[in-house]
C-alpha positions in Angstrom: -16.5 15.9 53.8 -13.7 17.8 52.0 -11.2 15.1 52.8 -13.5 12.4 51.5 -14.0 14.3 48.2 -10.3 14.7 47.7 -9.8 10.9 48.3 -12.5 10.1 45.7 -11.0 12.5 43.3 -7.5 11.0 43.7 -8.9 7.5 43.3 -10.7 8.6 40.1 -7.4 10.1 38.7 -5.5 6.9 39.6 -8.1 4.8 37.8 -8.0 7.0 34.7 -4.2 6.8 34.8 -4.1 3.0 35.0 -6.8 2.7 32.2 -4.8 5.1 30.0 -1.6 3.1 30.5 -3.3 -0.2 29.7 -5.0 1.1 26.6 -1.8 2.8 25.4 0.1 -0.4 25.4 -2.8 -2.3 23.8 -3.0 0.2 21.0 0.8 0.3 20.5 0.7 -3.5 20.3 -2.2 -3.5 17.9 -0.6 -1.0 15.6 2.7 -2.9 15.7 1.0 -6.0 14.5 -0.8 -4.1 11.8 2.5 -3.3 10.1 5.2 -0.6 9.6 3.5 1.7 7.1 3.7 5.4 7.6 0.4 7.3 7.8 0.7 8.6 4.2 1.2 5.1 3.0 -1.9 3.5 4.6 -4.4 1.8 2.4 -8.0 3.1 2.8 -9.1 0.1 4.9 -6.0 0.4 7.1 -6.6 4.1 7.7 -10.3 3.4 8.6 -9.2 0.7 11.1 -6.5 3.0 12.6 -9.1 5.8 13.2 -11.6 3.4 14.7 -9.0 1.9 17.0 -8.1 5.4 18.3 -11.7 6.2 18.8 -12.5 3.0 20.7 -9.4 3.5 22.9 -10.5 7.0 23.8 -14.0 6.1 25.0 -13.1 4.0 28.0 -10.1 6.2 28.7 -12.3 9.3 29.1 -15.4 7.6 30.7 -14.6 5.3 33.6 -18.2 4.2 33.6 -17.5 2.2 30.5 -16.0 -1.2 31.2 -12.4 -1.5 29.9 -13.4 -4.7 28.1 -15.9 -2.7 26.0 -12.9 -0.9 24.4 -10.5 -3.8 24.3 -12.8 -6.4 22.7 -13.7 -4.2 19.6 -10.1 -3.2 19.2 -9.0 -6.9 19.1 -11.9 -7.6 16.7 -10.6 -4.9 14.3 -7.1 -6.3 14.6 -8.4 -9.8 13.5 -10.4 -8.2 10.7 -7.3 -6.3 9.5 -5.1 -9.5 9.5 -7.8 -11.4 7.6 -8.1 -8.7 5.0 -4.3 -8.4 4.6 -4.0 -12.2 4.2 -6.9 -12.2 1.7 -5.0 -9.6 -0.4 -1.9 -11.8 -0.5 -4.0 -14.6 -1.9 -6.3 -12.7 -4.3 -5.6 -10.0 -6.8 -9.4 -9.3 -6.9 -9.5 -8.7 -3.1 -6.6 -6.3 -3.3 -8.5 -4.3 -6.0 -11.7 -4.3 -3.9 -10.1 -3.1 -0.7 -7.2 -1.0 -2.0 -8.2 -0.1 -5.5 -5.6 0.0 -8.3 -3.0 2.5 -9.5 -4.1 5.2 -11.9 -2.0 6.5 -14.7 -2.3 10.3 -14.5 0.3 11.1 -17.1 1.3 8.9 -20.1 4.0 9.9 -22.5 3.9 13.5 -21.4 0.1 13.8 -21.7 -2.3 14.3 -18.8 -5.1 11.8 -18.5 -8.0 14.1 -17.8 -10.5 11.3 -17.1 -8.2 9.8 -14.4 -7.9 13.2 -12.8 -11.7 13.4 -12.6 -12.1 9.8 -11.3 -9.6 10.5 -8.5 -11.0 14.0 -7.8 -7.5 15.5 -8.3 -7.2 18.9 -9.8 -4.4 20.0 -12.1 -2.8 22.4 -9.6 -2.4 19.6 -7.1 -0.8 17.4 -9.7 1.6 20.0 -10.8 2.5 20.7 -7.2 3.3 17.1 -6.6 5.5 17.0 -9.8 7.4 20.1 -8.6 8.0 18.6 -5.2 9.6 15.7 -7.0 11.7 18.2 -9.1 9.9 17.7 -12.4 8.9 21.0 -14.0 8.0 19.9 -17.5 5.4 17.4 -18.5 7.4 16.5 -21.6 10.1 15.1 -19.2 7.7 12.5 -17.8 6.9 9.2 -19.4 4.5 8.0 -16.7 3.1 9.5 -13.5 1.1 7.0 -11.5 -1.2 7.6 -8.5 -0.5 4.6 -6.2 -3.1 3.1 -4.0 -1.5 4.6 -0.9 -2.0 8.1 -2.4 1.6 8.7 -3.4 2.5 9.7 -7.0 5.3 7.7 -8.7 7.1 9.1 -11.7 8.9 7.3 -14.4 10.9 9.9 -16.4 11.8 9.6 -20.1 14.8 7.4 -20.4 17.1 10.0 -22.0 16.5 12.3 -19.0 17.4 9.7 -16.3 20.5 10.4 -14.2 22.6 8.1 -16.3 23.0 10.9 -18.9 22.5 8.6 -21.8 21.4 11.6 -24.0 24.6 13.5 -23.3 26.7 10.4 -24.2 24.6 9.8 -27.4 23.8 6.3 -26.3 20.5 5.0 -27.7 18.2 3.4 -25.2 14.9 1.8 -25.3 12.0 3.3 -23.3 11.3 1.7 -20.0 7.9 0.0 -19.7 5.6 -0.4 -16.7 6.4 -3.5 -14.6 3.7 -6.1 -15.0 2.8 -8.7 -12.4 2.4 -12.2 -14.0 2.2 -14.5 -11.0 1.2 -13.7 -7.5 1.3 -16.4 -4.8 1.2 -19.2 -7.4 -1.7 -17.7 -9.4 -1.2 -16.6 -13.0 -2.7 -13.2 -13.9 -4.1 -13.9 -17.4 -5.2 -10.3 -17.9 -1.7 -9.0 -17.5 -0.4 -11.7 -19.9 -2.8 -10.3 -22.5 -1.6 -6.8 -21.9 2.0 -7.8 -22.9 0.7 -10.0 -25.7 1.9 -13.2 -24.2 0.1 -16.5 -23.2 0.6 -19.3 -20.7 2.7 -21.3 -23.0 5.2 -18.4 -23.2 5.1 -18.1 -19.4 5.6 -21.8 -18.8 8.5 -21.8 -21.3 10.2 -19.0 -19.4 9.7 -20.8 -16.1 11.0 -24.1 -17.6 14.2 -22.3 -18.7 14.8 -21.5 -15.0 14.0 -25.1 -14.0 10.6 -24.1 -12.4 8.2 -26.9 -13.0 5.0 -25.3 -11.8 3.6 -21.8 -11.1 2.6 -23.1 -7.7 6.3 -22.8 -6.7 6.4 -19.1 -7.5 5.5 -16.5 -5.0 6.0 -13.5 -7.3 6.9 -13.2 -11.0 6.9 -10.0 -13.0 8.2 -8.4 -16.1 10.3 -5.5 -15.0 10.7 -2.1 -16.6 13.4 -3.6 -18.9 11.3 -6.5 -20.1 13.2 -9.0 -17.9 11.3 -11.8 -16.1 12.0 -11.4 -12.4 10.8 -14.0 -9.9 10.9 -15.3 -6.3 10.0 -18.8 -5.3 7.9 -19.4 -2.2 10.6 -21.4 -0.5 13.0 -18.4 -0.8 10.8 -16.3 1.4 10.7 -18.7 4.3 
């Protein structure tokens, strides 16, 4: 009897080992397809899918009574869902806002936006800590601090305090502005055009100067921090 129990126990361990190896490679493959973001850069829906995948993989790994397919099929379903959502975000700005939210301006021209801190449930101590970690110790040195959708805080310093030492050289410089997306995958963002006090006629004129006949040809066009129109055509990304 003792010999039989040992054999069954070894068989059980072997089955667990094989299931663990299979699930390991499946999860690695799934996460590889999902992209190369670091954990701190995951969008909310990506983090949810990553947590669910790990949970689904753990269940059949720990319990051999659960068929392996009961873990694999839901994992593949989540992968398909993630790919569909990511594709939808590329095509629609509205979908990106729904699934990922939009950046929040926490500091503007050296002044903290208290309402945005409340909306993002971020206290002042956490904000100041993030600023110190990025080696900014005075609010007056910051033109913009932006909470990105991935949870990171981006900082645009005042132009005269940038590493180029314009202030020390007494060189006058215009203040950098926030980059504004005007075209995404061939679709014009009319809301952003209004923000910069421009219209479609102005945009079409700018494109015509660069011999671009239609916005459908443009994958991405934005007004950068210097007010320069930067673009990339769809054919250039293939």
